Wavefront OBJ file of the C-alpha trace (Angstrom):
o trace
v 174.884 156.854 103.499
v 173.120 159.359 105.761
v 175.122 162.328 107.036
v 174.391 161.061 110.528
v 175.796 157.622 109.777
v 179.257 156.124 109.586
v 180.655 152.721 108.598
v 180.597 150.228 111.465
v 183.299 147.676 112.218
v 181.141 144.898 110.735
v 180.770 146.695 107.409
v 177.229 147.902 108.033
v 176.224 151.470 108.711
v 176.335 152.794 112.316
v 174.651 155.866 113.768
v 177.095 158.735 114.363
v 176.508 159.899 117.938
v 177.876 162.221 120.573
v 179.140 160.971 123.922
v 175.793 161.826 125.477
v 174.176 158.911 123.616
v 175.803 156.613 126.164
v 173.930 158.380 128.966
v 170.587 158.016 127.215
v 171.194 154.322 126.568
v 172.389 153.817 130.157
v 168.972 154.832 131.492
v 167.162 152.792 128.862
v 169.105 149.639 129.717
v 168.590 150.044 133.457
v 164.876 150.594 133.016
v 164.567 147.545 130.758
v 166.176 145.459 133.477
v 163.901 146.585 136.293
v 160.850 146.502 134.017
v 161.331 142.933 132.771
v 162.287 141.579 136.206
v 159.553 143.458 138.050
v 156.688 142.881 135.613
v 157.559 139.663 133.759
v 156.032 137.248 136.264
v 152.956 139.426 136.775
v 152.179 139.349 133.062
v 153.221 135.726 132.503
v 156.122 136.906 130.383
v 153.813 138.664 127.936
v 155.843 141.829 127.707
v 156.725 143.504 124.435
v 159.173 146.189 123.388
v 158.576 148.751 120.661
v 161.277 151.009 119.168
v 159.820 153.705 116.904
v 163.165 155.011 115.572
v 165.263 151.873 115.871
v 168.268 152.920 113.767
v 170.935 150.503 112.514
v 171.543 148.792 115.875
v 175.005 150.248 116.469
v 176.219 153.721 117.433
v 179.677 155.108 116.793
v 180.845 157.861 119.144
v 182.241 160.651 116.985
v 184.982 161.908 119.322
v 186.425 158.530 120.256
v 185.379 156.093 117.517
v 183.942 153.796 120.217
v 181.207 151.518 118.928
v 178.288 150.667 121.195
v 175.009 148.786 120.933
v 172.001 150.879 119.995
v 168.593 150.577 121.613
v 167.355 147.508 119.652
v 170.377 145.350 120.503
v 170.192 146.496 124.125
v 166.518 145.479 124.277
v 167.338 142.013 122.915
v 169.350 141.323 126.071
v 166.121 141.265 128.064
v 163.192 138.886 128.266
v 160.390 140.266 126.123
v 157.901 138.005 124.383
v 157.929 140.209 121.266
v 160.103 142.971 119.823
v 158.966 145.510 117.239
v 161.604 147.697 115.576
v 160.511 150.447 113.162
v 163.071 152.162 110.935
v 162.445 154.467 107.968
v 165.923 154.557 106.406
v 166.608 151.644 104.047
v 170.335 151.384 104.842
v 169.717 151.434 108.589
v 166.909 148.898 108.166
v 169.221 146.499 106.334
v 171.983 146.965 108.924
v 169.589 146.349 111.811
v 168.165 143.238 110.166
v 171.658 141.760 109.750
v 172.738 142.644 113.289
v 169.623 141.179 114.898
v 170.319 137.881 113.121
v 173.858 137.829 114.526
v 173.092 139.140 118.021
v 170.018 137.078 118.848
v 169.420 134.249 116.361
v 167.421 132.397 119.017
v 164.861 135.248 119.025
v 164.305 135.332 115.271
v 160.617 134.416 115.600
v 160.047 137.038 118.277
v 161.384 140.032 116.347
v 159.467 142.046 113.773
v 161.458 144.710 111.919
v 159.239 147.166 110.076
v 160.532 149.383 107.274
v 158.778 152.752 107.154
v 157.641 155.905 108.941
v 156.348 155.154 112.437
v 153.605 157.767 112.007
v 152.210 155.715 109.150
v 152.896 152.266 110.603
v 151.708 152.586 114.222
v 147.968 153.093 113.523
v 147.853 149.814 111.573
v 150.233 147.682 113.625
v 148.856 144.643 115.399
v 150.530 144.734 118.781
v 149.940 141.984 121.348
v 146.615 142.213 123.156
v 146.336 141.750 126.917
v 150.057 142.434 127.197
v 152.212 145.154 128.727
v 154.418 147.150 126.404
v 157.324 149.546 126.616
v 157.954 152.003 123.770
v 161.255 153.807 123.266
v 160.716 156.951 121.191
v 163.988 158.573 120.155
v 163.399 160.968 117.234
v 166.025 163.299 115.809
v 163.869 166.400 116.316
v 160.269 167.533 116.670
v 159.191 166.744 113.090
v 159.495 162.910 112.945
v 156.946 162.015 115.661
v 153.379 163.329 115.735
v 151.393 163.425 118.961
v 148.572 161.712 117.098
v 150.926 158.732 116.735
v 151.411 158.662 120.515
v 147.635 158.895 120.915
v 147.096 155.989 118.518
v 149.756 153.925 120.278
v 148.292 154.555 123.744
v 144.628 154.042 122.911
v 143.293 150.930 124.596
v 146.776 149.698 125.476
v 148.903 149.391 128.565
v 152.208 150.699 127.280
v 154.883 152.718 129.049
v 156.779 155.416 127.160
v 160.390 156.589 127.261
v 160.601 159.668 125.054
v 163.558 161.752 123.943
v 162.027 165.230 124.309
v 164.191 167.484 122.081
v 164.200 170.575 124.304
v 167.360 172.078 122.857
v 168.057 170.024 119.733
v 164.606 170.512 118.249
v 162.971 173.442 120.030
v 165.254 175.928 121.739
v 167.619 176.553 118.818
v 164.941 177.923 116.514
v 162.027 178.881 118.730
v 162.559 182.623 118.376
v 162.548 182.494 114.560
v 160.025 179.788 113.736
v 158.267 180.086 110.393
v 154.610 179.082 110.139
v 155.716 175.710 108.741
v 158.003 175.139 111.733
v 155.272 176.208 114.133
v 152.935 173.703 112.522
v 155.596 170.993 112.885
v 155.904 171.787 116.597
v 152.098 171.803 116.973
v 152.019 168.361 115.320
v 154.675 167.103 117.711
v 152.982 168.651 120.759
v 149.393 167.779 119.892
v 148.342 171.341 120.754
v 149.186 174.993 120.125
v 148.723 176.524 123.575
v 152.428 177.413 123.623
v 151.788 179.942 120.856
v 149.104 181.674 122.921
v 151.525 181.939 125.847
v 154.197 183.352 123.577
v 151.846 186.028 122.265
v 150.510 186.882 125.709
v 153.728 188.174 127.192
v 157.438 188.211 126.357
v 159.412 185.531 128.143
v 162.885 184.011 128.148
v 163.828 181.017 126.010
v 164.286 178.932 129.156
v 160.829 179.802 130.438
v 159.212 179.190 127.058
v 160.896 175.790 126.641
v 159.762 174.815 130.141
v 156.205 175.829 129.240
v 156.389 173.655 126.137
v 157.646 170.666 128.139
v 154.866 171.169 130.707
v 152.283 171.399 127.932
v 153.534 168.110 126.469
v 153.248 166.433 129.850
v 149.699 167.741 130.227
v 148.826 166.285 126.837
v 150.194 162.904 127.917
v 148.054 163.091 131.036
v 145.094 163.578 128.710
v 145.871 160.105 127.343
v 145.726 158.605 130.829
v 149.440 158.817 131.648
v 150.940 159.741 134.990
v 153.711 162.116 133.948
v 155.291 164.766 136.146
v 158.070 167.225 135.382
v 160.358 166.336 138.287
v 160.987 162.955 136.657
v 162.536 164.439 133.507
v 166.183 163.436 133.040
v 168.310 166.191 131.476
v 170.930 164.956 129.004
v 173.750 167.462 128.503
v 176.936 167.999 126.526
v 180.420 167.909 128.062
v 180.064 171.679 128.501
v 176.866 171.229 130.518
v 174.593 172.537 127.773
v 171.163 170.931 127.765
v 170.412 168.830 124.673
v 167.193 167.043 125.536
v 165.191 165.463 128.306
v 164.396 161.802 128.748
v 160.728 161.768 129.621
v 158.955 158.765 131.117
v 155.222 158.129 131.247
v 153.206 155.204 132.557
v 149.524 154.627 133.207
v 150.422 152.656 136.334
v 152.086 154.128 139.450
v 154.433 151.131 139.548
v 156.005 152.239 136.286
v 156.788 155.634 137.757
v 158.201 153.942 140.870
v 160.547 151.890 138.670
v 161.658 155.030 136.826
v 162.391 156.877 140.078
v 164.586 153.993 141.185
v 166.749 154.004 138.080
v 167.214 157.784 137.952
v 168.579 157.945 141.507
v 171.996 156.893 140.205
v 173.277 158.591 137.067
v 175.480 157.160 134.328
v 178.607 158.235 136.242
v 177.585 156.350 139.376
v 176.592 159.503 141.229
v 173.547 159.277 143.497
v 170.930 161.995 143.086
v 169.719 162.837 146.580
v 166.838 164.950 145.351
v 164.888 162.236 143.586
l 1 2 3 4 5 6 7 8 9 10 11 12 13 14 15 16 17 18 19 20 21 22 23 24 25 26 27 28 29 30 31 32 33 34 35 36 37 38 39 40 41 42 43 44 45 46 47 48 49 50 51 52 53 54 55 56 57 58 59 60 61 62 63 64 65 66 67 68 69 70 71 72 73 74 75 76 77 78 79 80 81 82 83 84 85 86 87 88 89 90 91 92 93 94 95 96 97 98 99 100 101 102 103 104 105 106 107 108 109 110 111 112 113 114 115 116 117 118 119 120 121 122 123 124 125 126 127 128 129 130 131 132 133 134 135 136 137 138 139 140 141 142 143 144 145 146 147 148 149 150 151 152 153 154 155 156 157 158 159 160 161 162 163 164 165 166 167 168 169 170 171 172 173 174 175 176 177 178 179 180 181 182 183 184 185 186 187 188 189 190 191 192 193 194 195 196 197 198 199 200 201 202 203 204 205 206 207 208 209 210 211 212 213 214 215 216 217 218 219 220 221 222 223 224 225 226 227 228 229 230 231 232 233 234 235 236 237 238 239 240 241 242 243 244 245 246 247 248 249 250 251 252 253 254 255 256 257 258 259 260 261 262 263 264 265 266 267 268 269 270 271 272 273 274 275 276
């Protein structure tokens, strides 16, 4: 069993998570609702959902022991024509397969669960043509997802992206002491190395450098035809208000960004954000 996994109540493995996972999944679920309702009729129901790091389907909150649905089971609540779940870990793959059968047996023919590394699988996957997709990309750090994979996914497709951008969990903690191998991993994740040039040009704070890296990533998404702006990043924080990561949204259609703005106006605690 992975160090980041725990036994679930049904006997299958569950992903060990902090309380902040509930906030991330709150925004995902609300976007799935507005996306499927708002776009389903316009695309004759030909919407599909893609989860690049699907996990076992259940999360277990470490502090409380509470068990909640993970992103794949949340997505199955909504009306997509096809679902694609990619998971590299064998134990998580088996758990997800079993849970999908129990949670949505009526959708068995609409779900494809792929065992393997998304970086290897995405370039060869046959996703629905002439359809509108939504990809949830929730890696555990900067190493698992390459920007080339995002490029391959976006090429010739209409697909919106919700990305867990690991500002603190994958970048901030080690930025000041990166080895060449770690720098190469970040370059692979970013799709560019301009951040290194900025770092060499003049000393700057960690906060400023991390913001530059986030801005560079957004610029690279724009190079793929996405409309992505920094004031739509959702910060996800610990109970002590320390930043863990951003939820980043990108769409090639202004309507997608309009949907995202609507769901981020009210946070997971029911508080309205007056500045969005």
